[in-house]
N, CA, C and O atoms as a Maestro MAE file, in Angstrom:
{
 s_m_m2io_version
 :::
 2.0.0
}

f_m_ct {
 s_m_title
 :::
 protein
 m_atom[340] {
  # First column is atom index #
  i_m_mmod_type
  r_m_x_coord
  r_m_y_coord
  r_m_z_coord
  i_m_residue_number
  s_m_chain_name
  s_m_pdb_residue_name
  s_m_pdb_atom_name
  i_m_atomic_number
  :::
  1 25 -38.786 -9.399 9.870 1 A "MET " " N  " 7
  2 3 -37.689 -9.302 9.989 1 A "MET " " CA " 6
  3 2 -37.093 -8.220 10.873 1 A "MET " " C  " 6
  4 15 -37.715 -7.207 11.192 1 A "MET " " O  " 8
  5 25 -36.024 -8.457 11.197 2 A "ASN " " N  " 7
  6 3 -35.595 -7.285 12.354 2 A "ASN " " CA " 6
  7 2 -34.727 -6.919 11.563 2 A "ASN " " C  " 6
  8 15 -34.104 -7.500 10.675 2 A "ASN " " O  " 8
  9 25 -34.731 -5.313 12.174 3 A "LYS " " N  " 7
  10 3 -33.353 -4.559 11.905 3 A "LYS " " CA " 6
  11 2 -32.024 -5.409 11.543 3 A "LYS " " C  " 6
  12 15 -31.504 -5.335 10.429 3 A "LYS " " O  " 8
  13 25 -31.672 -5.980 12.272 4 A "THR " " N  " 7
  14 3 -30.359 -6.726 12.615 4 A "THR " " CA " 6
  15 2 -30.468 -7.517 11.376 4 A "THR " " C  " 6
  16 15 -29.606 -7.261 10.536 4 A "THR " " O  " 8
  17 25 -31.262 -8.345 11.100 5 A "ASP " " N  " 7
  18 3 -31.860 -9.306 10.111 5 A "ASP " " CA " 6
  19 2 -31.361 -8.554 8.384 5 A "ASP " " C  " 6
  20 15 -30.472 -8.762 7.559 5 A "ASP " " O  " 8
  21 25 -32.450 -7.693 8.513 6 A "TYR " " N  " 7
  22 3 -32.530 -7.116 7.437 6 A "TYR " " CA " 6
  23 2 -31.043 -6.317 6.521 6 A "TYR " " C  " 6
  24 15 -30.870 -6.056 5.331 6 A "TYR " " O  " 8
  25 25 -30.434 -6.184 7.389 7 A "PHE " " N  " 7
  26 3 -28.903 -4.817 7.191 7 A "PHE " " CA " 6
  27 2 -28.021 -6.125 7.350 7 A "PHE " " C  " 6
  28 15 -26.853 -5.888 7.042 7 A "PHE " " O  " 8
  29 25 -28.180 -7.082 7.635 8 A "GLN " " N  " 7
  30 3 -27.511 -8.402 7.308 8 A "GLN " " CA " 6
  31 2 -27.235 -9.144 5.921 8 A "GLN " " C  " 6
  32 15 -26.274 -9.689 5.379 8 A "GLN " " O  " 8
  33 25 -28.932 -8.814 5.550 9 A "ARG " " N  " 7
  34 3 -29.099 -9.396 4.546 9 A "ARG " " CA " 6
  35 2 -28.457 -8.577 3.199 9 A "ARG " " C  " 6
  36 15 -27.950 -9.067 2.190 9 A "ARG " " O  " 8
  37 25 -28.666 -7.140 3.557 10 A "LEU " " N  " 7
  38 3 -28.186 -6.183 2.800 10 A "LEU " " CA " 6
  39 2 -26.541 -6.446 2.743 10 A "LEU " " C  " 6
  40 15 -26.012 -6.685 1.658 10 A "LEU " " O  " 8
  41 25 -25.816 -6.392 3.892 11 A "SER " " N  " 7
  42 3 -24.561 -7.079 3.405 11 A "SER " " CA " 6
  43 2 -23.958 -7.839 2.897 11 A "SER " " C  " 6
  44 15 -22.786 -7.794 2.522 11 A "SER " " O  " 8
  45 25 -25.116 -9.058 2.797 12 A "GLN " " N  " 7
  46 3 -24.576 -10.104 2.158 12 A "GLN " " CA " 6
  47 2 -25.256 -9.898 0.767 12 A "GLN " " C  " 6
  48 15 -24.443 -10.137 -0.125 12 A "GLN " " O  " 8
  49 25 -26.262 -9.598 0.377 13 A "TYR " " N  " 7
  50 3 -26.349 -9.347 -1.450 13 A "TYR " " CA " 6
  51 2 -25.029 -8.295 -1.689 13 A "TYR " " C  " 6
  52 15 -24.420 -8.579 -2.720 13 A "TYR " " O  " 8
  53 25 -24.521 -7.245 -1.010 14 A "ASN " " N  " 7
  54 3 -23.513 -6.429 -1.556 14 A "ASN " " CA " 6
  55 2 -22.291 -6.920 -1.761 14 A "ASN " " C  " 6
  56 15 -21.529 -6.349 -2.542 14 A "ASN " " O  " 8
  57 25 -21.918 -8.075 -1.074 15 A "GLN " " N  " 7
  58 3 -20.882 -9.035 -0.903 15 A "GLN " " CA " 6
  59 2 -21.188 -9.812 -2.178 15 A "GLN " " C  " 6
  60 15 -20.176 -10.421 -2.525 15 A "GLN " " O  " 8
  61 25 -22.023 -9.977 -2.849 16 A "TRP " " N  " 7
  62 3 -22.840 -10.916 -3.548 16 A "TRP " " CA " 6
  63 2 -22.741 -10.419 -4.771 16 A "TRP " " C  " 6
  64 15 -22.374 -10.993 -5.796 16 A "TRP " " O  " 8
  65 25 -23.074 -9.364 -4.620 17 A "VAL " " N  " 7
  66 3 -23.286 -8.215 -5.865 17 A "VAL " " CA " 6
  67 2 -21.688 -7.844 -6.607 17 A "VAL " " C  " 6
  68 15 -21.305 -8.020 -7.763 17 A "VAL " " O  " 8
  69 25 -21.088 -7.354 -5.587 18 A "ASN " " N  " 7
  70 3 -19.717 -7.257 -5.803 18 A "ASN " " CA " 6
  71 2 -18.826 -8.179 -6.324 18 A "ASN " " C  " 6
  72 15 -17.937 -8.049 -7.166 18 A "ASN " " O  " 8
  73 25 -19.280 -9.306 -5.572 19 A "GLU " " N  " 7
  74 3 -18.034 -10.517 -6.079 19 A "GLU " " CA " 6
  75 2 -18.551 -10.761 -8.119 19 A "GLU " " C  " 6
  76 15 -17.862 -11.067 -9.093 19 A "GLU " " O  " 8
  77 25 -19.959 -10.452 -7.976 20 A "LYS " " N  " 7
  78 3 -20.455 -10.733 -9.621 20 A "LYS " " CA " 6
  79 2 -19.557 -9.416 -10.232 20 A "LYS " " C  " 6
  80 15 -18.433 -9.521 -10.724 20 A "LYS " " O  " 8
  81 25 -19.984 -8.720 -10.148 21 A "ILE " " N  " 7
  82 3 -18.944 -7.484 -10.726 21 A "ILE " " CA " 6
  83 2 -17.609 -7.866 -11.047 21 A "ILE " " C  " 6
  84 15 -17.090 -8.167 -12.122 21 A "ILE " " O  " 8
  85 25 -17.273 -7.808 -10.175 22 A "TYR " " N  " 7
  86 3 -15.831 -7.888 -10.570 22 A "TYR " " CA " 6
  87 2 -15.376 -9.294 -11.106 22 A "TYR " " C  " 6
  88 15 -14.341 -9.298 -11.771 22 A "TYR " " O  " 8
  89 25 -15.956 -10.363 -10.920 23 A "LEU " " N  " 7
  90 3 -15.766 -11.689 -12.018 23 A "LEU " " CA " 6
  91 2 -15.487 -10.898 -13.606 23 A "LEU " " C  " 6
  92 15 -14.500 -10.902 -14.341 23 A "LEU " " O  " 8
  93 25 -16.920 -10.203 -13.734 24 A "VAL " " N  " 7
  94 3 -16.932 -9.935 -15.056 24 A "VAL " " CA " 6
  95 2 -15.787 -8.741 -15.537 24 A "VAL " " C  " 6
  96 15 -15.361 -8.663 -16.689 24 A "VAL " " O  " 8
  97 25 -15.420 -7.923 -14.533 25 A "CYS " " N  " 7
  98 3 -14.496 -7.171 -14.716 25 A "CYS " " CA " 6
  99 2 -13.450 -7.394 -14.985 25 A "CYS " " C  " 6
  100 15 -12.925 -6.700 -15.855 25 A "CYS " " O  " 8
  101 25 -12.738 -8.407 -14.383 26 A "GLU " " N  " 7
  102 3 -11.795 -9.224 -14.496 26 A "GLU " " CA " 6
  103 2 -11.446 -9.629 -15.837 26 A "GLU " " C  " 6
  104 15 -10.241 -9.686 -16.082 26 A "GLU " " O  " 8
  105 25 -12.300 -9.934 -16.794 27 A "SER " " N  " 7
  106 3 -12.199 -10.310 -18.380 27 A "SER " " CA " 6
  107 2 -11.834 -9.089 -18.944 27 A "SER " " C  " 6
  108 15 -11.683 -8.981 -20.161 27 A "SER " " O  " 8
  109 25 -11.661 -8.055 -18.087 28 A "ILE " " N  " 7
  110 3 -11.806 -6.558 -19.518 28 A "ILE " " CA " 6
  111 2 -10.807 -6.389 -19.258 28 A "ILE " " C  " 6
  112 15 -10.433 -6.457 -18.087 28 A "ILE " " O  " 8
  113 25 -9.931 -6.079 -20.349 29 A "PRO " " N  " 7
  114 3 -8.094 -5.464 -20.435 29 A "PRO " " CA " 6
  115 2 -8.253 -3.940 -19.535 29 A "PRO " " C  " 6
  116 15 -8.960 -2.936 -19.622 29 A "PRO " " O  " 8
  117 25 -7.126 -4.446 -18.620 30 A "ASN " " N  " 7
  118 3 -6.716 -3.044 -17.833 30 A "ASN " " CA " 6
  119 2 -7.155 -1.865 -18.086 30 A "ASN " " C  " 6
  120 15 -7.700 -1.089 -17.300 30 A "ASN " " O  " 8
  121 25 -6.796 -1.641 -19.782 31 A "ALA " " N  " 7
  122 3 -6.392 -0.418 -20.708 31 A "ALA " " CA " 6
  123 2 -7.993 0.150 -20.617 31 A "ALA " " C  " 6
  124 15 -8.384 1.268 -20.282 31 A "ALA " " O  " 8
  125 25 -8.906 -1.249 -21.117 32 A "VAL " " N  " 7
  126 3 -9.970 -0.786 -21.362 32 A "VAL " " CA " 6
  127 2 -11.039 -0.411 -19.943 32 A "VAL " " C  " 6
  128 15 -11.842 0.517 -19.841 32 A "VAL " " O  " 8
  129 25 -10.690 -1.550 -18.893 33 A "ARG " " N  " 7
  130 3 -10.897 -0.667 -17.199 33 A "ARG " " CA " 6
  131 2 -10.815 0.628 -17.218 33 A "ARG " " C  " 6
  132 15 -11.880 1.241 -17.134 33 A "ARG " " O  " 8
  133 25 -9.542 1.402 -17.333 34 A "ARG " " N  " 7
  134 3 -9.253 2.559 -17.450 34 A "ARG " " CA " 6
  135 2 -9.466 3.754 -18.556 34 A "ARG " " C  " 6
  136 15 -9.004 4.887 -18.422 34 A "ARG " " O  " 8
  137 25 -9.991 3.451 -19.308 35 A "GLU " " N  " 7
  138 3 -11.001 4.279 -20.533 35 A "GLU " " CA " 6
  139 2 -11.769 5.528 -19.639 35 A "GLU " " C  " 6
  140 15 -12.344 5.470 -18.552 35 A "GLU " " O  " 8
  141 25 -11.568 6.488 -20.413 36 A "ASP " " N  " 7
  142 3 -12.715 7.589 -19.638 36 A "ASP " " CA " 6
  143 2 -13.873 7.259 -20.323 36 A "ASP " " C  " 6
  144 15 -13.761 7.475 -21.530 36 A "ASP " " O  " 8
  145 25 -14.954 6.809 -19.978 37 A "LYS " " N  " 7
  146 3 -16.010 6.413 -20.841 37 A "LYS " " CA " 6
  147 2 -17.396 7.598 -20.457 37 A "LYS " " C  " 6
  148 15 -18.603 7.394 -20.588 37 A "LYS " " O  " 8
  149 25 -16.595 9.012 -19.887 38 A "GLY " " N  " 7
  150 3 -17.448 9.778 -19.796 38 A "GLY " " CA " 6
  151 2 -18.630 10.017 -18.572 38 A "GLY " " C  " 6
  152 15 -19.228 11.080 -18.402 38 A "GLY " " O  " 8
  153 25 -18.807 8.843 -17.811 39 A "ALA " " N  " 7
  154 3 -19.226 8.562 -16.758 39 A "ALA " " CA " 6
  155 2 -18.801 9.336 -15.199 39 A "ALA " " C  " 6
  156 15 -17.696 9.844 -15.010 39 A "ALA " " O  " 8
  157 25 -19.482 9.317 -14.561 40 A "PHE " " N  " 7
  158 3 -19.344 10.317 -13.349 40 A "PHE " " CA " 6
  159 2 -17.910 10.163 -12.763 40 A "PHE " " C  " 6
  160 15 -17.326 11.085 -12.195 40 A "PHE " " O  " 8
  161 25 -17.438 9.032 -12.933 41 A "PHE " " N  " 7
  162 3 -16.029 8.629 -11.954 41 A "PHE " " CA " 6
  163 2 -15.043 8.186 -13.567 41 A "PHE " " C  " 6
  164 15 -14.072 7.442 -13.699 41 A "PHE " " O  " 8
  165 25 -15.516 8.697 -14.202 42 A "HIS " " N  " 7
  166 3 -14.388 8.827 -15.906 42 A "HIS " " CA " 6
  167 2 -14.875 7.241 -16.262 42 A "HIS " " C  " 6
  168 15 -15.901 7.123 -16.934 42 A "HIS " " O  " 8
  169 25 -14.173 6.048 -15.833 43 A "SER " " N  " 7
  170 3 -13.849 4.692 -16.196 43 A "SER " " CA " 6
  171 2 -14.507 3.647 -15.463 43 A "SER " " C  " 6
  172 15 -15.436 4.069 -14.774 43 A "SER " " O  " 8
  173 25 -14.330 2.557 -15.411 44 A "ILE " " N  " 7
  174 3 -14.789 1.667 -15.034 44 A "ILE " " CA " 6
  175 2 -14.008 1.659 -13.779 44 A "ILE " " C  " 6
  176 15 -14.492 2.098 -12.736 44 A "ILE " " O  " 8
  177 25 -12.819 1.172 -13.849 45 A "HIS " " N  " 7
  178 3 -12.202 1.311 -12.533 45 A "HIS " " CA " 6
  179 2 -12.441 2.159 -11.572 45 A "HIS " " C  " 6
  180 15 -12.533 1.787 -10.402 45 A "HIS " " O  " 8
  181 25 -12.563 3.335 -11.923 46 A "GLY " " N  " 7
  182 3 -12.962 4.578 -11.416 46 A "GLY " " CA " 6
  183 2 -14.382 4.563 -10.794 46 A "GLY " " C  " 6
  184 15 -14.512 5.210 -9.754 46 A "GLY " " O  " 8
  185 25 -15.435 3.933 -11.272 47 A "THR " " N  " 7
  186 3 -16.635 3.492 -10.622 47 A "THR " " CA " 6
  187 2 -16.378 2.806 -9.421 47 A "THR " " C  " 6
  188 15 -16.905 2.933 -8.316 47 A "THR " " O  " 8
  189 25 -15.247 1.860 -9.917 48 A "LEU " " N  " 7
  190 3 -15.312 0.736 -8.709 48 A "LEU " " CA " 6
  191 2 -14.357 1.031 -7.414 48 A "LEU " " C  " 6
  192 15 -14.337 0.337 -6.399 48 A "LEU " " O  " 8
  193 25 -13.607 2.146 -7.641 49 A "ASP " " N  " 7
  194 3 -13.036 2.650 -6.343 49 A "ASP " " CA " 6
  195 2 -13.654 3.530 -6.174 49 A "ASP " " C  " 6
  196 15 -13.179 4.227 -5.278 49 A "ASP " " O  " 8
  197 25 -14.665 3.965 -6.649 50 A "HIS " " N  " 7
  198 3 -15.694 4.985 -5.879 50 A "HIS " " CA " 6
  199 2 -16.807 4.199 -4.798 50 A "HIS " " C  " 6
  200 15 -17.354 4.595 -3.770 50 A "HIS " " O  " 8
  201 25 -16.857 2.970 -5.506 51 A "ILE " " N  " 7
  202 3 -18.039 2.415 -4.680 51 A "ILE " " CA " 6
  203 2 -17.305 1.753 -3.466 51 A "ILE " " C  " 6
  204 15 -17.697 1.849 -2.303 51 A "ILE " " O  " 8
  205 25 -16.025 0.965 -3.938 52 A "LEU " " N  " 7
  206 3 -15.148 0.989 -2.388 52 A "LEU " " CA " 6
  207 2 -15.661 2.410 -1.380 52 A "LEU " " C  " 6
  208 15 -16.424 2.434 -0.414 52 A "LEU " " O  " 8
  209 25 -14.987 3.394 -1.976 53 A "LEU " " N  " 7
  210 3 -14.907 4.676 -1.012 53 A "LEU " " CA " 6
  211 2 -16.168 5.223 -0.667 53 A "LEU " " C  " 6
  212 15 -16.114 6.121 0.174 53 A "LEU " " O  " 8
  213 25 -17.238 4.931 -1.076 54 A "ALA " " N  " 7
  214 3 -18.423 5.187 -0.306 54 A "ALA " " CA " 6
  215 2 -18.595 3.936 0.571 54 A "ALA " " C  " 6
  216 15 -18.743 4.327 1.729 54 A "ALA " " O  " 8
  217 25 -18.638 2.533 0.501 55 A "ASP " " N  " 7
  218 3 -18.653 1.758 1.398 55 A "ASP " " CA " 6
  219 2 -17.947 2.257 2.596 55 A "ASP " " C  " 6
  220 15 -18.462 2.457 3.696 55 A "ASP " " O  " 8
  221 25 -16.621 2.448 2.239 56 A "LYS " " N  " 7
  222 3 -15.759 2.793 3.247 56 A "LYS " " CA " 6
  223 2 -16.369 3.807 4.591 56 A "LYS " " C  " 6
  224 15 -16.427 3.711 5.817 56 A "LYS " " O  " 8
  225 25 -16.751 4.764 3.579 57 A "LEU " " N  " 7
  226 3 -17.402 6.311 4.331 57 A "LEU " " CA " 6
  227 2 -18.244 5.673 4.852 57 A "LEU " " C  " 6
  228 15 -18.301 5.478 6.066 57 A "LEU " " O  " 8
  229 25 -19.112 5.204 3.937 58 A "TRP " " N  " 7
  230 3 -20.758 4.328 5.085 58 A "TRP " " CA " 6
  231 2 -20.236 3.452 6.620 58 A "TRP " " C  " 6
  232 15 -20.800 3.584 7.706 58 A "TRP " " O  " 8
  233 25 -19.196 2.685 6.383 59 A "LEU " " N  " 7
  234 3 -18.956 2.184 7.152 59 A "LEU " " CA " 6
  235 2 -18.438 2.682 8.380 59 A "LEU " " C  " 6
  236 15 -18.770 2.164 9.446 59 A "LEU " " O  " 8
  237 25 -17.749 3.525 8.329 60 A "SER " " N  " 7
  238 3 -17.089 4.518 9.393 60 A "SER " " CA " 6
  239 2 -18.155 4.967 9.962 60 A "SER " " C  " 6
  240 15 -18.321 4.602 11.126 60 A "SER " " O  " 8
  241 25 -19.010 5.718 9.457 61 A "ARG " " N  " 7
  242 3 -20.404 5.828 10.285 61 A "ARG " " CA " 6
  243 2 -21.311 5.154 10.965 61 A "ARG " " C  " 6
  244 15 -22.014 5.726 11.799 61 A "ARG " " O  " 8
  245 25 -21.400 4.099 10.752 62 A "PHE " " N  " 7
  246 3 -22.092 3.168 11.058 62 A "PHE " " CA " 6
  247 2 -21.370 2.103 12.198 62 A "PHE " " C  " 6
  248 15 -22.043 1.324 12.873 62 A "PHE " " O  " 8
  249 25 -19.775 2.222 12.291 63 A "GLN " " N  " 7
  250 3 -18.913 2.245 13.503 63 A "GLN " " CA " 6
  251 2 -18.556 3.245 13.765 63 A "GLN " " C  " 6
  252 15 -17.343 3.036 13.766 63 A "GLN " " O  " 8
  253 25 -18.672 4.236 14.003 64 A "ASN " " N  " 7
  254 3 -18.665 5.677 14.563 64 A "ASN " " CA " 6
  255 2 -17.084 5.787 14.515 64 A "ASN " " C  " 6
  256 15 -16.550 5.654 15.616 64 A "ASN " " O  " 8
  257 25 -16.242 6.004 13.442 65 A "TYR " " N  " 7
  258 3 -14.803 5.985 13.417 65 A "TYR " " CA " 6
  259 2 -14.710 6.891 12.637 65 A "TYR " " C  " 6
  260 15 -15.745 7.161 12.028 65 A "TYR " " O  " 8
  261 25 -13.476 7.712 12.336 66 A "THR " " N  " 7
  262 3 -14.086 9.069 11.241 66 A "THR " " CA " 6
  263 2 -12.892 8.365 9.816 66 A "THR " " C  " 6
  264 15 -11.767 7.960 10.110 66 A "THR " " O  " 8
  265 25 -13.266 8.351 8.775 67 A "PHE " " N  " 7
  266 3 -12.559 8.065 7.439 67 A "PHE " " CA " 6
  267 2 -12.454 9.253 6.830 67 A "PHE " " C  " 6
  268 15 -13.538 9.752 6.529 67 A "PHE " " O  " 8
  269 25 -11.513 9.855 6.557 68 A "GLU " " N  " 7
  270 3 -11.499 11.249 6.179 68 A "GLU " " CA " 6
  271 2 -10.839 10.966 4.541 68 A "GLU " " C  " 6
  272 15 -9.890 10.263 4.194 68 A "GLU " " O  " 8
  273 25 -11.814 11.863 3.702 69 A "ILE " " N  " 7
  274 3 -11.504 11.638 2.405 69 A "ILE " " CA " 6
  275 2 -11.122 13.095 1.760 69 A "ILE " " C  " 6
  276 15 -11.555 14.100 2.323 69 A "ILE " " O  " 8
  277 25 -10.292 13.222 0.553 70 A "LYS " " N  " 7
  278 3 -10.060 14.443 0.137 70 A "LYS " " CA " 6
  279 2 -11.327 15.060 -0.688 70 A "LYS " " C  " 6
  280 15 -11.762 16.207 -0.585 70 A "LYS " " O  " 8
  281 25 -11.983 13.645 -1.833 71 A "SER " " N  " 7
  282 3 -13.422 14.454 -2.402 71 A "SER " " CA " 6
  283 2 -13.586 12.591 -3.170 71 A "SER " " C  " 6
  284 15 -12.767 11.689 -3.347 71 A "SER " " O  " 8
  285 25 -15.233 12.749 -3.467 72 A "LEU " " N  " 7
  286 3 -15.887 11.933 -3.587 72 A "LEU " " CA " 6
  287 2 -15.295 10.746 -5.020 72 A "LEU " " C  " 6
  288 15 -15.679 9.596 -5.228 72 A "LEU " " O  " 8
  289 25 -14.168 11.646 -5.878 73 A "GLY " " N  " 7
  290 3 -13.680 11.464 -6.802 73 A "GLY " " CA " 6
  291 2 -12.721 10.953 -6.634 73 A "GLY " " C  " 6
  292 15 -12.562 10.113 -7.520 73 A "GLY " " O  " 8
  293 25 -11.563 10.985 -5.645 74 A "GLN " " N  " 7
  294 3 -10.136 10.254 -5.210 74 A "GLN " " CA " 6
  295 2 -10.273 8.818 -5.539 74 A "GLN " " C  " 6
  296 15 -11.210 8.036 -5.380 74 A "GLN " " O  " 8
  297 25 -9.186 8.692 -5.998 75 A "GLU " " N  " 7
  298 3 -8.591 6.890 -6.335 75 A "GLU " " CA " 6
  299 2 -8.040 6.888 -4.888 75 A "GLU " " C  " 6
  300 15 -7.500 7.794 -4.253 75 A "GLU " " O  " 8
  301 25 -8.414 5.254 -4.453 76 A "LEU " " N  " 7
  302 3 -7.929 4.938 -3.345 76 A "LEU " " CA " 6
  303 2 -7.110 3.781 -3.477 76 A "LEU " " C  " 6
  304 15 -6.324 3.420 -2.600 76 A "LEU " " O  " 8
  305 25 -7.312 3.095 -4.745 77 A "ILE " " N  " 7
  306 3 -6.633 1.798 -5.230 77 A "ILE " " CA " 6
  307 2 -6.106 1.998 -6.485 77 A "ILE " " C  " 6
  308 15 -6.855 2.134 -7.453 77 A "ILE " " O  " 8
  309 25 -4.854 2.033 -6.591 78 A "ALA " " N  " 7
  310 3 -4.913 2.014 -8.555 78 A "ALA " " CA " 6
  311 2 -4.580 0.816 -8.949 78 A "ALA " " C  " 6
  312 15 -3.875 0.955 -9.948 78 A "ALA " " O  " 8
  313 25 -4.693 -0.125 -8.731 79 A "GLU " " N  " 7
  314 3 -4.346 -1.433 -9.038 79 A "GLU " " CA " 6
  315 2 -5.491 -2.567 -9.118 79 A "GLU " " C  " 6
  316 15 -5.895 -2.933 -8.014 79 A "GLU " " O  " 8
  317 25 -6.015 -3.113 -10.114 80 A "PHE " " N  " 7
  318 3 -7.188 -3.558 -10.067 80 A "PHE " " CA " 6
  319 2 -6.998 -4.695 -9.023 80 A "PHE " " C  " 6
  320 15 -7.686 -4.672 -8.002 80 A "PHE " " O  " 8
  321 25 -5.989 -5.803 -9.258 81 A "ASP " " N  " 7
  322 3 -6.231 -6.936 -8.361 81 A "ASP " " CA " 6
  323 2 -6.693 -6.359 -6.578 81 A "ASP " " C  " 6
  324 15 -7.658 -6.803 -5.957 81 A "ASP " " O  " 8
  325 25 -5.833 -5.425 -6.118 82 A "LEU " " N  " 7
  326 3 -5.504 -5.105 -4.926 82 A "LEU " " CA " 6
  327 2 -7.301 -4.241 -5.152 82 A "LEU " " C  " 6
  328 15 -8.001 -4.339 -4.144 82 A "LEU " " O  " 8
  329 25 -7.662 -3.821 -5.822 83 A "LEU " " N  " 7
  330 3 -9.148 -3.257 -5.418 83 A "LEU " " CA " 6
  331 2 -10.214 -4.314 -5.222 83 A "LEU " " C  " 6
  332 15 -11.155 -4.144 -4.448 83 A "LEU " " O  " 8
  333 25 -10.045 -5.388 -5.931 84 A "TRP " " N  " 7
  334 3 -10.794 -6.230 -5.685 84 A "TRP " " CA " 6
  335 2 -10.750 -7.018 -4.375 84 A "TRP " " C  " 6
  336 15 -11.827 -7.380 -3.901 84 A "TRP " " O  " 8
  337 25 -9.456 -7.361 -3.657 85 A "GLN " " N  " 7
  338 3 -9.440 -7.520 -2.564 85 A "GLN " " CA " 6
  339 2 -10.146 -6.985 -1.465 85 A "GLN " " C  " 6
  340 15 -9.898 -7.374 -0.323 85 A "GLN " " O  " 8
  :::
 }
 m_bond[339] {
  # First column is bond index #
  i_m_from
  i_m_to
  i_m_order
  :::
  1 1 2 1
  2 2 3 1
  3 3 4 2
  4 3 5 1
  5 5 6 1
  6 6 7 1
  7 7 8 2
  8 7 9 1
  9 9 10 1
  10 10 11 1
  11 11 12 2
  12 11 13 1
  13 13 14 1
  14 14 15 1
  15 15 16 2
  16 15 17 1
  17 17 18 1
  18 18 19 1
  19 19 20 2
  20 19 21 1
  21 21 22 1
  22 22 23 1
  23 23 24 2
  24 23 25 1
  25 25 26 1
  26 26 27 1
  27 27 28 2
  28 27 29 1
  29 29 30 1
  30 30 31 1
  31 31 32 2
  32 31 33 1
  33 33 34 1
  34 34 35 1
  35 35 36 2
  36 35 37 1
  37 37 38 1
  38 38 39 1
  39 39 40 2
  40 39 41 1
  41 41 42 1
  42 42 43 1
  43 43 44 2
  44 43 45 1
  45 45 46 1
  46 46 47 1
  47 47 48 2
  48 47 49 1
  49 49 50 1
  50 50 51 1
  51 51 52 2
  52 51 53 1
  53 53 54 1
  54 54 55 1
  55 55 56 2
  56 55 57 1
  57 57 58 1
  58 58 59 1
  59 59 60 2
  60 59 61 1
  61 61 62 1
  62 62 63 1
  63 63 64 2
  64 63 65 1
  65 65 66 1
  66 66 67 1
  67 67 68 2
  68 67 69 1
  69 69 70 1
  70 70 71 1
  71 71 72 2
  72 71 73 1
  73 73 74 1
  74 74 75 1
  75 75 76 2
  76 75 77 1
  77 77 78 1
  78 78 79 1
  79 79 80 2
  80 79 81 1
  81 81 82 1
  82 82 83 1
  83 83 84 2
  84 83 85 1
  85 85 86 1
  86 86 87 1
  87 87 88 2
  88 87 89 1
  89 89 90 1
  90 90 91 1
  91 91 92 2
  92 91 93 1
  93 93 94 1
  94 94 95 1
  95 95 96 2
  96 95 97 1
  97 97 98 1
  98 98 99 1
  99 99 100 2
  100 99 101 1
  101 101 102 1
  102 102 103 1
  103 103 104 2
  104 103 105 1
  105 105 106 1
  106 106 107 1
  107 107 108 2
  108 107 109 1
  109 109 110 1
  110 110 111 1
  111 111 112 2
  112 111 113 1
  113 113 114 1
  114 114 115 1
  115 115 116 2
  116 115 117 1
  117 117 118 1
  118 118 119 1
  119 119 120 2
  120 119 121 1
  121 121 122 1
  122 122 123 1
  123 123 124 2
  124 123 125 1
  125 125 126 1
  126 126 127 1
  127 127 128 2
  128 127 129 1
  129 129 130 1
  130 130 131 1
  131 131 132 2
  132 131 133 1
  133 133 134 1
  134 134 135 1
  135 135 136 2
  136 135 137 1
  137 137 138 1
  138 138 139 1
  139 139 140 2
  140 139 141 1
  141 141 142 1
  142 142 143 1
  143 143 144 2
  144 143 145 1
  145 145 146 1
  146 146 147 1
  147 147 148 2
  148 147 149 1
  149 149 150 1
  150 150 151 1
  151 151 152 2
  152 151 153 1
  153 153 154 1
  154 154 155 1
  155 155 156 2
  156 155 157 1
  157 157 158 1
  158 158 159 1
  159 159 160 2
  160 159 161 1
  161 161 162 1
  162 162 163 1
  163 163 164 2
  164 163 165 1
  165 165 166 1
  166 166 167 1
  167 167 168 2
  168 167 169 1
  169 169 170 1
  170 170 171 1
  171 171 172 2
  172 171 173 1
  173 173 174 1
  174 174 175 1
  175 175 176 2
  176 175 177 1
  177 177 178 1
  178 178 179 1
  179 179 180 2
  180 179 181 1
  181 181 182 1
  182 182 183 1
  183 183 184 2
  184 183 185 1
  185 185 186 1
  186 186 187 1
  187 187 188 2
  188 187 189 1
  189 189 190 1
  190 190 191 1
  191 191 192 2
  192 191 193 1
  193 193 194 1
  194 194 195 1
  195 195 196 2
  196 195 197 1
  197 197 198 1
  198 198 199 1
  199 199 200 2
  200 199 201 1
  201 201 202 1
  202 202 203 1
  203 203 204 2
  204 203 205 1
  205 205 206 1
  206 206 207 1
  207 207 208 2
  208 207 209 1
  209 209 210 1
  210 210 211 1
  211 211 212 2
  212 211 213 1
  213 213 214 1
  214 214 215 1
  215 215 216 2
  216 215 217 1
  217 217 218 1
  218 218 219 1
  219 219 220 2
  220 219 221 1
  221 221 222 1
  222 222 223 1
  223 223 224 2
  224 223 225 1
  225 225 226 1
  226 226 227 1
  227 227 228 2
  228 227 229 1
  229 229 230 1
  230 230 231 1
  231 231 232 2
  232 231 233 1
  233 233 234 1
  234 234 235 1
  235 235 236 2
  236 235 237 1
  237 237 238 1
  238 238 239 1
  239 239 240 2
  240 239 241 1
  241 241 242 1
  242 242 243 1
  243 243 244 2
  244 243 245 1
  245 245 246 1
  246 246 247 1
  247 247 248 2
  248 247 249 1
  249 249 250 1
  250 250 251 1
  251 251 252 2
  252 251 253 1
  253 253 254 1
  254 254 255 1
  255 255 256 2
  256 255 257 1
  257 257 258 1
  258 258 259 1
  259 259 260 2
  260 259 261 1
  261 261 262 1
  262 262 263 1
  263 263 264 2
  264 263 265 1
  265 265 266 1
  266 266 267 1
  267 267 268 2
  268 267 269 1
  269 269 270 1
  270 270 271 1
  271 271 272 2
  272 271 273 1
  273 273 274 1
  274 274 275 1
  275 275 276 2
  276 275 277 1
  277 277 278 1
  278 278 279 1
  279 279 280 2
  280 279 281 1
  281 281 282 1
  282 282 283 1
  283 283 284 2
  284 283 285 1
  285 285 286 1
  286 286 287 1
  287 287 288 2
  288 287 289 1
  289 289 290 1
  290 290 291 1
  291 291 292 2
  292 291 293 1
  293 293 294 1
  294 294 295 1
  295 295 296 2
  296 295 297 1
  297 297 298 1
  298 298 299 1
  299 299 300 2
  300 299 301 1
  301 301 302 1
  302 302 303 1
  303 303 304 2
  304 303 305 1
  305 305 306 1
  306 306 307 1
  307 307 308 2
  308 307 309 1
  309 309 310 1
  310 310 311 1
  311 311 312 2
  312 311 313 1
  313 313 314 1
  314 314 315 1
  315 315 316 2
  316 315 317 1
  317 317 318 1
  318 318 319 1
  319 319 320 2
  320 319 321 1
  321 321 322 1
  322 322 323 1
  323 323 324 2
  324 323 325 1
  325 325 326 1
  326 326 327 1
  327 327 328 2
  328 327 329 1
  329 329 330 1
  330 330 331 1
  331 331 332 2
  332 331 333 1
  333 333 334 1
  334 334 335 1
  335 335 336 2
  336 335 337 1
  337 337 338 1
  338 338 339 1
  339 339 340 2
  :::
 }
}
């Protein structure tokens, strides 16, 4: 498998697993998704938002553009439906 195929496969896996995670999280009430669970990014929503932030940061590096952030814990998107999109 060449490098391009490998990274395309990783991207497909990332999309697949994100869909699975969001389908499960959709069934969790918003208040519960927002509860501080003592995790690194506090809540389920905070963790999902951090995953998006990290994905955007890595993509900016791969595509050679600047994606500026204040911190790894900053919230990008407050609404779950928008976060899923």
